[in-house]
C-alpha positions as CSV (number, residue, x, y, z in Angstrom):
1,X,-23.0,34.4,5.3
2,X,-20.8,36.6,7.4
3,X,-19.6,33.7,9.6
4,X,-18.9,31.6,6.5
5,X,-16.9,34.4,4.9
6,X,-14.9,34.9,8.2
7,X,-14.0,31.3,8.4
8,X,-12.3,31.5,5.0
9,X,-9.6,33.8,6.4
10,X,-7.9,30.9,8.2
11,X,-9.6,27.8,6.7
12,X,-10.6,26.3,3.5
13,X,-14.2,25.1,3.2
14,X,-14.4,21.6,1.8
15,X,-17.6,21.2,-0.2
16,X,-17.1,17.5,-0.9
17,X,-20.5,15.8,-0.7
18,X,-22.1,18.4,1.7
19,X,-24.9,18.8,-0.8
20,X,-25.9,15.2,-0.2
21,X,-26.2,14.6,3.6
22,X,-27.6,11.1,3.1
23,X,-24.7,10.1,1.0
24,X,-22.2,11.5,3.6
25,X,-23.6,9.1,6.2
26,X,-23.4,6.1,3.8
27,X,-19.8,7.0,2.9
28,X,-18.8,7.4,6.5
29,X,-20.3,3.9,7.3
30,X,-18.3,2.4,4.4
31,X,-15.0,4.3,4.7
32,X,-14.5,3.9,8.5
33,X,-14.4,0.0,8.4
34,X,-12.3,0.1,5.2
35,X,-9.8,2.4,6.9
36,X,-9.6,0.2,10.0
37,X,-9.1,-2.9,7.8
38,X,-6.4,-1.0,6.0
39,X,-4.6,-0.3,9.3
40,X,-5.0,-3.9,10.4
41,X,-4.0,-5.5,7.1
42,X,-0.8,-3.4,6.5
43,X,0.2,-3.6,10.1
44,X,-0.1,-7.4,10.0
45,X,2.1,-7.5,6.9
46,X,4.8,-5.4,8.6
47,X,4.6,-7.5,11.8
48,X,4.7,-10.9,10.0
49,X,7.5,-9.8,7.7
50,X,9.7,-8.7,10.7
51,X,8.9,-11.5,13.1
52,X,9.1,-14.6,10.8
53,X,12.8,-15.4,9.8
54,X,11.5,-17.1,6.6
55,X,10.4,-13.7,5.3
56,X,13.7,-11.9,5.8
57,X,14.3,-11.7,2.1
58,X,14.5,-8.7,-0.3
59,X,10.9,-9.2,-1.6
60,X,9.4,-8.9,1.9
61,X,11.8,-6.1,2.8
62,X,10.3,-4.1,0.0
63,X,6.8,-5.3,0.9
64,X,7.2,-4.0,4.4
65,X,8.1,-0.5,3.1
66,X,5.1,-0.7,0.7
67,X,2.8,-1.5,3.6
68,X,4.2,1.3,5.7
69,X,3.8,3.6,2.8
70,X,0.2,2.6,2.4
71,X,-0.4,3.3,6.0
72,X,1.1,6.7,5.7
73,X,-0.6,7.5,2.4
74,X,-4.1,6.6,3.7
75,X,-3.6,8.3,7.1
76,X,-2.6,11.6,5.4
77,X,-6.2,12.2,4.2
78,X,-8.8,9.7,5.4
79,X,-9.0,10.8,9.1
80,X,-9.7,14.4,7.9
81,X,-12.3,13.0,5.5
82,X,-14.0,11.0,8.2
83,X,-14.1,14.1,10.4
84,X,-15.7,16.2,7.7
85,X,-18.2,13.5,6.8
86,X,-19.3,12.9,10.4
87,X,-20.0,16.4,11.6
88,X,-21.1,19.8,10.5
89,X,-17.6,21.2,10.4
90,X,-16.4,21.1,6.7
91,X,-13.2,23.2,7.1
92,X,-9.5,22.5,7.0
93,X,-6.8,24.9,8.1
94,X,-4.3,26.3,5.5
95,X,-1.4,24.5,7.2
96,X,-3.4,21.3,7.4
97,X,-4.3,21.5,3.7
98,X,-0.8,22.3,2.6
99,X,0.6,19.4,4.7
100,X,-2.0,17.0,3.4
101,X,-1.2,18.1,-0.2
102,X,2.6,17.6,0.3
103,X,2.1,14.2,1.9
104,X,-0.4,13.0,-0.7
105,X,1.7,14.0,-3.7
106,X,5.0,13.0,-2.1
107,X,3.9,9.6,-0.8
108,X,2.2,8.9,-4.2
109,X,5.5,9.6,-5.9
110,X,7.4,7.3,-3.5
111,X,4.9,4.5,-4.2
112,X,5.6,4.8,-8.0
113,X,9.3,4.5,-7.4
114,X,8.9,1.7,-4.9
115,X,6.8,-0.4,-7.3
116,X,9.5,0.0,-9.9
117,X,12.1,-1.2,-7.4
118,X,9.9,-4.2,-6.6
119,X,9.6,-4.9,-10.4
120,X,13.4,-5.0,-10.6
121,X,13.4,-7.4,-7.6
122,X,11.0,-9.8,-9.4
123,X,13.1,-9.4,-12.7
124,X,16.2,-10.6,-10.9
125,X,14.3,-13.4,-9.1
126,X,12.9,-14.8,-12.4
127,X,15.6,-14.0,-14.9
128,X,18.7,-14.5,-12.6
129,X,17.5,-16.9,-9.9
130,X,21.0,-18.3,-9.1
131,X,22.4,-14.9,-8.6
132,X,19.4,-13.4,-6.8
133,X,20.8,-13.2,-3.2
134,X,24.1,-11.9,-4.6
135,X,22.5,-9.2,-6.8
136,X,19.8,-8.2,-4.3
137,X,22.3,-7.7,-1.4
138,X,21.1,-5.9,1.8
139,X,23.2,-2.9,0.9
140,X,21.5,-2.6,-2.5
141,X,18.0,-3.1,-1.1
142,X,18.6,-0.3,1.5
143,X,20.0,1.9,-1.2
144,X,17.0,1.4,-3.5
145,X,14.5,2.1,-0.8
146,X,16.5,5.2,0.3
147,X,16.3,6.5,-3.3
148,X,12.6,5.9,-3.4
149,X,11.9,7.8,-0.2
150,X,14.5,10.6,-0.9
151,X,12.8,11.9,-4.1
152,X,9.8,13.1,-2.1
153,X,11.1,16.7,-1.9
154,X,11.3,17.1,-5.7
155,X,8.0,15.6,-6.5
156,X,6.5,18.9,-7.8
157,X,9.3,19.4,-10.3
158,X,9.6,15.8,-11.4
159,X,5.9,14.8,-11.2
160,X,5.8,13.5,-14.8
161,X,9.1,11.6,-14.5
162,X,8.2,10.1,-11.2
163,X,4.9,8.7,-12.5
164,X,5.8,7.7,-16.0
165,X,9.5,6.6,-15.7
166,X,8.7,3.9,-13.1
167,X,5.8,2.7,-15.3
168,X,8.1,2.4,-18.3
169,X,10.7,0.6,-16.2
170,X,8.1,-1.8,-14.8
171,X,6.8,-2.6,-18.4
172,X,10.4,-3.2,-19.6
173,X,11.1,-5.5,-16.6
174,X,8.1,-7.5,-17.2
175,X,8.9,-7.8,-20.8
176,X,12.2,-9.5,-19.9
177,X,10.3,-11.6,-17.3
178,X,7.8,-12.8,-19.9
179,X,10.6,-13.6,-22.3
180,X,12.4,-15.6,-19.6
181,X,9.2,-17.4,-18.5
182,X,8.4,-18.5,-22.1
183,X,11.8,-20.2,-22.3
184,X,11.0,-22.4,-19.3
185,X,10.0,-25.8,-20.7
186,X,8.0,-27.3,-17.8
187,X,4.4,-26.0,-17.2
188,X,5.0,-26.2,-13.4
189,X,8.1,-24.0,-13.8
190,X,6.2,-21.4,-15.8
191,X,3.3,-21.4,-13.2
192,X,5.8,-20.9,-10.4
193,X,7.4,-18.0,-12.2
194,X,4.0,-16.3,-12.8
195,X,3.0,-16.9,-9.2
196,X,6.2,-15.1,-8.1
197,X,5.2,-12.0,-10.0
198,X,1.4,-12.2,-9.8
199,X,0.8,-10.3,-6.6
200,X,3.1,-7.4,-7.6
201,X,1.6,-7.2,-11.1
202,X,-1.9,-7.0,-9.6
203,X,-0.9,-4.2,-7.3
204,X,0.8,-2.3,-10.2
205,X,-2.3,-2.7,-12.3
206,X,-4.6,-1.5,-9.5
207,X,-2.3,1.5,-8.7
208,X,-1.7,2.8,-12.2
209,X,-5.2,1.8,-13.5
210,X,-6.8,4.1,-11.0
211,X,-4.4,7.0,-11.9
212,X,-4.8,6.6,-15.6
213,X,-8.6,6.4,-15.4
214,X,-8.8,9.4,-13.1
215,X,-6.8,11.7,-15.4
216,X,-8.4,10.4,-18.6
217,X,-11.8,11.8,-17.5
218,X,-13.2,14.7,-19.6
219,X,-13.4,18.1,-17.8
220,X,-17.2,18.7,-17.5
221,X,-19.6,19.2,-14.7
222,X,-20.9,15.6,-14.8
223,X,-17.4,14.2,-14.4
224,X,-16.6,16.4,-11.4
225,X,-18.8,14.3,-9.1
226,X,-17.3,11.2,-10.7
227,X,-13.9,12.5,-10.1
228,X,-14.6,12.8,-6.4
229,X,-15.6,9.2,-6.2
230,X,-12.6,8.1,-8.2
231,X,-10.2,10.1,-5.9
232,X,-11.9,8.5,-2.9
233,X,-11.6,5.1,-4.4
234,X,-8.0,5.7,-5.2
235,X,-7.3,6.8,-1.6
236,X,-8.9,3.8,0.1
237,X,-8.9,0.9,-2.4
238,X,-5.1,0.4,-3.1
239,X,-3.9,0.5,0.6
240,X,-6.9,-1.8,1.6
241,X,-6.4,-4.4,-1.2
242,X,-2.6,-4.6,-1.2
243,X,-2.4,-6.7,2.0
244,X,-5.2,-8.9,0.8
245,X,-3.5,-9.5,-2.5
246,X,-0.2,-10.4,-0.9
247,X,-1.8,-12.7,1.7
248,X,-4.4,-14.4,-0.4
249,X,-2.1,-15.1,-3.3
250,X,1.1,-15.8,-1.4
251,X,1.7,-19.1,0.3
252,X,4.8,-17.8,2.2
253,X,2.8,-15.1,3.9
254,X,-0.1,-17.4,4.8
255,X,2.5,-19.9,6.1
256,X,4.1,-17.2,8.2
257,X,0.8,-16.2,9.7
258,X,0.0,-19.8,10.5
259,X,3.4,-20.3,12.1
260,X,3.0,-17.2,14.2
261,X,-0.5,-18.1,15.3
262,X,0.3,-21.7,16.1
263,X,3.5,-20.6,17.8
264,X,1.7,-18.3,20.1
265,X,-0.8,-21.0,20.9
266,X,1.9,-23.6,21.6
267,X,3.7,-21.1,23.8
268,X,0.5,-20.6,25.8
269,X,0.1,-24.4,26.1
270,X,3.7,-24.9,27.2
271,X,3.3,-22.2,29.8
272,X,0.0,-23.6,31.1
273,X,1.7,-27.1,31.3
274,X,4.6,-25.8,33.2
275,X,2.3,-24.1,35.7
276,X,0.4,-27.3,36.2
277,X,3.7,-29.2,36.7
278,X,4.9,-26.7,39.2
279,X,1.6,-27.0,41.0
280,X,1.9,-30.8,41.2
281,X,5.5,-30.6,42.5
282,X,4.4,-28.2,45.2
283,X,2.0,-30.8,46.4
């Protein structure tokens, strides 16, 4: 007991699931692959969006920032969680805890604003397609992203506004989008418009659905354990599923991946052929 009390002078003791050692091993075996897939998926989105010229558009500019945000958000808490699940040490330093809290809340607020910016991008793409590239100029895109990243310092004061205001803006944007889509006469045109917004709407539903469900839980002892699982699910599910949503539902991203993979293979074949040709000439 003396050692445990002494450790609290410079560290917090994280109880977590320490009363269930078997569950800790199961969670470690599940969370570690999920975290690695999150790193791989979001890094792939960033790499493809930057390397393929076809994806140098406002939508993928914002998607690149969303993927980087998910990488940062997950990495702010999951490595510490894996460390505590794997070993006997269940502590975190005061500085580490404060830093994790600031990053968790700050990056969560940035994601709310970034999703609202992406909703505006989809609104312009569907409701004003002929003016899309004029309205969503590079200068405006950079400015919107800068605003999203620059409210992080005031997240504690503006917590309610940062969470709810983007949600209201997203709902209003999609209200106009639905109105515009219903005015399209052809079924193919309506389907194309819905496909344009489908991935973003799925991510928004996943992100806000987790938040709303977590904070709607009653405050009793049975819900505390449930809250731990919900928080864990929120930390790992959204960053893991975002790349899958945007790759599985998006033909442009799948096409870009195909071009990059085929391009690298063709480059290797060309190099191999040139080496063979040089070898023949030397003879």
